[in-house]
C-alpha positions, 0 to 999 in steps of 0.5 A: 378668811377675814375680808372685813378687819373691823366694823364701826357701825354700818361702816366695815374697813375691808382688809384688801384695800387697807393692806394694799395701801399700807404695803405701798406706803411701807415700800415707798417710806423704805425707799426713800428714807433707807434705801436711797440714803444707804446707796448714797452713803456707799457710793458717796459723790457718784450717787446722782443728786436728782434722785434725792430732789425728785424721787417723791414725784416718781413714787407718787406717779408710780402708785397712781399708775399701779392703781390705774393699770392693775385695774384697767388690766383686770377689766379687760380680761374680765369684761363680763364682770362689768358689762351690766354695770360699768360704774362697778369699775370705779369701785376699786375697794371691792378688789379686782386687780391684775398686778401685771397691768399695774406693775408694767404701767407703773414701771413705764410711767416711772422710767419716763418721768425719771428720764424727764427729771434727769434721773437715771431710770435703770438706778432708780428701778434697781433701788426701788424694785426690792421693795416692790417685791416686798409690797407685793408679798404683803398684798398677797396676804390681803388676797388671803384674808380677802379669800381671792387668788386661791389655789386648787383642792388639795390634800397636803398637810397645809391646805387651807379651807375657803369657806366662802367658795366651797369649803373644800381644803385648797392649796394657799397660793397666796401665802406661797406667793408671799413667802416667794416674794419676801425671799426675792426681796431679800435676794434683790437687796443683797445683789444691790449691796454687793454691787454698790460695795463692788463700785458697780453703777447701778443705772444698768437695770441689772438688779430690776432685770433679775426681779423680772426673771425671778418674779416670772419664774415664781409666777409660772410655778405657782400657776400650776396650784392656782385656779386659773383658766387657760388662755394660751394652750395650755398656759394661763395668761399669768404664765404667758406674761411670766414667760415674757418677763423671764425672757426680757430679763434674761436677755437684759442680764446677758447683753448688759455689762456691769459699768465701774465707778472705780478702777479695778473695783 
């Protein structure tokens, strides 16, 4: 574990916030300067120009909501950590985020703002969501360096000891999450490319729906190896939310029909 990247005098630069911020910046840069231009090149005049004009606003709003939603959800779930010192709620550099809270709030805010700016929300989500998965993967590496979100004690050959916890070898669930997210990123990118080349208008949100399914499956499974409290019967809170994501995504995929940009495309 390496929670502190380096120190300058008495100032310590923490790995967790630095990697999280860099991951979000990388994701936004790739969406704006690679994914969106690439989609326009394939779709041509069918690509909505407003996405070029206003996507910066959407990403800024989404970034702010990731921070607010993730922190707020974590505080709601863990009120005992802040009851004696509410000011600690503002100390986000110490860590303490609930990913699902940030994801849900940022998606809602981004979709509403996209509609306000007359951008197709579904298409914007389809373009952005692979890079959300990529940023999440890097974020879990930040968790690994920080020593949080660790797994259960295990004797598997790749188990990792966490000196700050108890020194016992445990499942490196942060690395499981990172690997799964990078795989999901690759799958979603291929889906977008296939849909564009087939002439399908991606404002349907189907790629985004597949993210909900794949991310939900990964998180539900990994929770069995991670140290988490049971909240709903035998399920952890993350597993309960993951089931809802899987069901919502699967329902959308089944009910939504693709729209073609060209006849017989």
